[in-house]
C-alpha positions, 0 to 999 in steps of 0.5 A: 237784138238785145238792149241793156236797160239801166233800171233792170241791171240795178239791184233792188237796193240801188233802185230804192236809193234812186227813188229816194234821191230823185224826184218824179217828173212828167214831160209832155211830148215835144218838150226837151229834157236836155239841149245840145251845147248847154251845161246842165247837171241833171240825170234822168231815169226814164220810167215810161214813154219815149225820147229821141236823142238828136243833133243839129248839124248845119240845119240837118237833123241826125237822130242818135238813138231812141230811148224808153222805159228803164233807160238812162239819160245824161250819164256821160255829162254826169261823169265828166261834167262836160257840155251836152253833146245832143238834144233829148226830146220827148216823143211821147208823154214821158215819166221819169226820175230826175236827180242832180248829177252829184246826187246820182254819183252819190248813189253809185258810190253808196252802191258800187254794183250800180256802176256796172249797170252804167257800164253795161249801158255804155258798152251796149251803146258802143257796140250799137254805134260800132255796128252802125259804123260798120254798115257804112263801110261798105255802104249797107243801108238795108242793114242800117235801117233794119237794125234801127227798126229792130232796136225799136222793137226791142225797146217798145214792141208789144206782141199782137195777134192779127187775123190772116186773110185766109183764116187763122191768126199770126203773131206780130209786133206793135211799136207805139212810137211816133217815128216817121220814115223821115225819122227812120232815115235820119237815124239810119243815115239815109233819105226818106225816099231810100227808106221807102224803097227798102220797105217796098222791096224784099224781104220787107215788102208787106212785112211792116207798116210805118204809120204816123204814130206807130210801126206795125211789124208782121214778122221780124224775120226779114228785119233780122236777115237784113240786120244779120242779127242771127 
């Protein structure tokens, strides 16, 4: 599963312009970059760490996305000047560039190609949202959960080698992001118990571990089969 990183899609000159226009900030875990239903005028370019994008609906939390290095936050409100549609909360220590929306638009005006970097990000998020909606009709919780975990792997996964019980080594992926089974369920549209059932059944049984601060994936093959990410 491919993810589009805003920073990677920029030209070197546009990156330098953003560095000059923005200010570096460090955000502690649990702090908010943005809050739902408020009007703000800042854009963040994430440089390190992870944030979750979530909304509260009648006391229930729904996670919309988990973003990391190279991602852009606040671009929609910068474009239309509207109210924040979601909370953005730091999951880990986050390093970012922050700049006023007007200054962000000024960089895009001065570097027209940068507009396509924003468009690529929005297009990728729209495709992902549509895929998640399709997996609700008919209901396919396995596909939804697998696609969310693969999204984390694509954004935050680091390859690791493990010793096999019978000898030799195997390639795996380590995702250093604190996402619990409950969080995965909130992102994939199901309860924690359903997440646990899917992880314990084939083809994922024994293939990955969701710990307190990380997800360990032995192989992505089972995830890709469930997500139909061929």
